[in-house]
N, C-alpha and C positions, 0 to 999 in steps of 0.2 A: 243590415245595410239597406234592404228594400224599404223598411219602415222609416228610415232616415230620409230616403229619397222621396217618400210619400208626404213628408211634411211640407206644408205650403208656407215657405219662408216669406213669400211676398205678403201673404195675409198677416203673418206674425208681425212683420215690420210695420204694416199699416195700423194694426191694433196698438203696437207700441207707440207709434207716432201720435195716434189719436188720444192715447192716455196721458200724454205729456201735458204739464200744467199750462204752458203758454198757448197750447192749442185749445184746451178746455175753457180757459178764461181769458178774455181780452179786456177785462175791466181795468181802466187806468187807476181807479181808486185803490186797488190792491197794491199797486207799485208805490203810490203815495204813502200808504200805511206802512209799507216796508221801510221807507225812508224815515218815517216818524218813529218806528220801532228802533231804528239804528240810533236816532238822536236820544231816545230814552235810555238805551243801553249805554251810550256814551256818558250821559248824566249820572247813571248809576255806578259805572265802573271807574270812570276817570274823575268825575266831580264828587263821587260818593254821596249823591243826593238820595237818601232813604233807599240804599241798595237792596236791603232785605226784601222789600216789596216791589220796588221799581224794576229790578232786574227780571224777576219771574213774570211780571205784568208785560214788560217789553218783549220778552221772548214768546209769551203766549200770543201777543199781537203779531209777532213775526211769523210764527208757525201758521196761524189761521189765514194769513194773507198771502202765503206762498200760493201762486196760481195752481189750482187743482187739488190742493191739500185738504180743503174743507170737507169734502165728502169722505175722505179717508180718516181724518182726525175727528170729525164731528158726526158724520152720517148724512143721510139724505132725507128731505121732507117729501111726503106725498104731495102731488100737484095741488096747489092751492091751500095747503094746510101747514101753517107755521107753528103749530102747537109743540111745546117742548117734548111732550110724551109721544108725539106722533112720528118722531124721527125713526127712520128705518136704517138698518145696517149700522147701528150705533158704534162710534169710534171712541178712542181713549178720552178725548176732551169732553164728550157728552157725559161720560161717567164722572169725570172730575167736576164738571159744572153742576152735577146733581146736588152737591153740597152747598152751592150758592143758591140754586133754584129752590131748594127746600129749606133754606135758611139754617144750615147746619154749621158752616164754617165761622160766621161772625161771632156767635156765642162762645164757640170753642177758643177763638182768639181772645175774647174777653176773659175766659178762664185763665189763660196764660198771663194776660196783663195783670189780673188780680193777684196771681201768685208772685208777681215781680214787684208789686206796688206796696209802698209803705204809706199808710194813711195817717201815720203819726203826726206829720206837720199840720194836717187838716184838723185832727182831733185836738191838737194843742192850741190851735188858733181857729176856732169855728167860724170866725168872721170871714175867713178866706172863702167860704161858700158863697158869700155875696159877690165876690169878684168873679168866681166861676159862673154864677148866674148872669152877671153883667156881660160876660163874654158870649153868652148865647144870643145877644142882641142881633148878631149877624144873621142868625137863622131866620128870625122873624122879619127882619127888614128884607132879606132876600126873597122870602115867601111873597111879600107884598109886591116886590119888583117883578118877580116871575109871573105873578098873576096879571099885573098890568100889561106885561108883554104878550099875553095871550095864552100862556100855558094853563092847562086845567089845574084845578085845586090839588089833585093828587100829584101831578107832575111838579107843580110849584113847590109842594112840600118836600118831594124827593130832592129837588135841586137845592132847596134852602138848607138842607142838612149838611151840605158841603161846609157851611159856615162853622160847624162844630169841630172841624179839623180832626175828624175821627173816621178813618177808612172803613172799619167793620160796621160802624153805625150807618154810614152812608150806604154801604152795600145792602144791609138788612132793610132799611127803609125803602130804598129804590126797588129792590126785588119785590117787595110787597105792593108798592104804590105805582111804580112806572118802570117795569122791567126792560122796556125798549130803550130806556135812557141809561141803563147800567154802565155801559162802557165809558160814555162821556163823563158821567158823575163820578165813577170810581177813579178814573185816571186823573180827573181834576182834583179830587180830594187828596189823593196821594201825592200829586205833583206839588200842590200848595203846601202840604206838610213838609215835603222835601225842601221847599224854598222858604221856609220860615225865617232863616237868618236874613235873607234878602228882603222879604216883605216886612218883617216886624221891626227891624232895627231903625229904619228911617222914621216910622210912625212913633216909636218910643221916644226918639230924640225931638221930634216936632211937638209932641203932646206933653212933654215934661220939661221943667226948667233944670238948669245945671245944679241948682241948690237941691232940688228934689231928688235928682239922680244920685246925689252924694249922701243921702240920708242913711244912717246906720240903724238897723233894727235890733232890738234886744233878742238875745238867744231864746229859743222856744223852750217851754217847760218839758220835762221828761214825762212821757206818756206811759201809763202802766200797761202791763200785759192784759189785764182784765178789760181795760178800755178798748184795746185793739181787738180783742175777741168779740166783745159785745157790739162794736161798731158795725161790722158787716151784717150781723143778724138784725139789729134794730133798723138800719137803713133799708134793708130788703123788705122787712115787714111793713114799715111805714109807707115807703114808695109803692110797694106792691099792692097794698090795699087801695091806694089812691089811683094808681096807673098800672093795672095788670099787664098792659101791653109792653111795659118796660122790663118785665121780669126776665125774658130770655137773655137780654144783655146784662142788665144789672145783677140778676141772680147769679149768673156764671162769674161775673166780675167779683162779687162778694164771696162766692164759694172758693174761688182761687185764693183770695186774700185770707179766708178762714183756714185753708190748708196751710198757708205760710205762718200765720200768727198763732195757731193752736199749738204748734211744735210737736204734734203727735203723729203727723203723717208726712214726714220729710220726703219719703220716696214719691208720694203723690205730688207734693209741691214741686219737687225737682223735675218730675216728668212733665207737669203742666208748664213749667218755665222753659224747658229745653226741648225734649223729644217731641212732645205733642205740639207745642207752639211752632217749632221749626217746620214740622211736617205740614200742618194746616196752613202756615204762611206760604209754603211752596204751592200747595193745591189752590189756595185762594188767589194768589197772584196769577198763575197760569190760567185759571178759570175766568178771571175778569178780563185778562188780556185777550183771550180767545174769542170774546164777544165783540171786540173792536174791529169788525170787518169794514172794509172800505166803504161799501155802499150804504152802511148804516151810520158810520162815524163821521164821514165827510159831508156835513150838511149845515145849513144855516142854524138849525136848532142846536147843534153841537157847539158852534162858536158862541151862541147866546148863553148856553149852559156854562161854558168855561169862563165867560165874562162875568156872569152873575155869581159864579162860585168864587171868583177872585174878590168881587165886591163884598160877598158875604164874609169871607175870611178877614178882609180888611176891617169891616165893621165889627166883627167879633173881637178883634184885637183892640180897636178903639173903645168898644164897650167896656172891656175889662180894665183898660187903663183909666178911663174916666171914673169908674166906680172906685178904683184904688186912689185916684186923686181926691175924690170926695172924702174917702175914709182918712186920707192924710190930713185934710183940713179939719175934720171932726176930731181927730186924735191929736191935733196940734203938732203935726210933723213926726209922728211915731211910725208911720207906714210909708215905705218907699214906693211911689207909684209905678216903678218899673216892674214890680211883681204882677201888675195888672195884665200885662201882655201874656202871662203864663196861664191865664184863665181859659184859653182855648185848650182843646183836649189832647194835643200832641205831646204825649209823655215820653221821656222827660225833656225832649228837645226844647220846648218853649221855656221851661224853667232854666235851662242852661243859658238861653239867650238873655234872660233877665240878669243872671249872674255875670255874663260876659260884658254887657253894657254897663252894669254897675261898677265893675272893676276897671273899666276904661277911665272912670272919673275918680275912683278911689281904689287902688290896688289891694287894699286891706279890707275892703267891704265885701262880705260874703252873703249873697242873697239867695243862694241855691235852695236851702231848706225852707226859707220863707216863701219862695216862689213855688215850691212843690205843693204847698197847701192849695193855692188857687188851681194849680195844674191838675191835681187829682180831683178837685172839685169840678173842674171842667169835664173830666171823664164821666163823672156821675151826672153832671148837668146835661151832657149830650145824650146820655142814655135816657134821661127823663124827658128831654125834648123829643127824642125819637118815639117814646111811648105816647106822648101827647099827640104828635102828628099822626101816628098810626091809629090812635083811638078816634081821632077826628075825621080822617080821610080814607082809611082802609075800607074796602067794600065788604 
């Protein structure tokens, strides 16, 4: 009883009050970011815009911007030292973000994507690679625009990769070239991937004629198992020799595909597609979201990055469609230009949009498998573009 009476309840309540988030942090930016996180959660849950990634990103953003939560969830920096490894009293989010900082998560995501991808349509129609290459136009135009607007070469390269419409690639390039820009670039990349139907459909209709949209393409040839097994090996070897920087992404993509096509490691293929992919997706999303702190995210640079990213994505779509239109002319109407929009890397959503728009003009016209060729070519193209940018601008 005496020990209870000896407790200084007044001091306890003072400490409790001082530990409360609204006392520790008065930054208005945190509250704005909380509102933004609610909007993203709404888009993910209600509108179903890329929910597998947008929801964990939004919740990571929500957690880190709760006033006072950062030092518990992340840790504290020594005075004047913002180095990643210098954090003291490291929290859960610091350890989760380690996989982003050390570029572990993006290649593992590509491993899962490879295990889920059928390169058959690309092998059956190798010309699709030209469309995938054309869709990388957005990356290089955005690089020029970002440079003109005053961003450093490394930062401009990181911003430009948004045009590839590939979240893991954007995260990997940004982590190596401009880590301070990671929240804006990653959220822009995933947001535009989620908004593909809204962004691409008007462009597809403006850039193609009604007659072109109704073109029916011949069924693709059957691809042999040997071709499917050799493809990932040959592509990795050829691209790896030319651009070794692309190997972390491209190599894991092709390893996952080799798991799938070999037919001898079904358990590994299934794990890469499901358990591993889902786990890494959660960790990656939360890790990216937790870097979107108010004082860093709400800036003129962030608005510029989001704007340039949208421009890059639009130009990538236009580049793919224009190459497909050119191929349509050369082949005298054998290629439907709608498949050009699938040249961006967002698999398989972009290919489905090509199918949807084509069927609006001819319900019996099925373009999905034809669009998958440029779509998977876009995945390879974005990995190659990332390797090129890293080779040129990484310190």
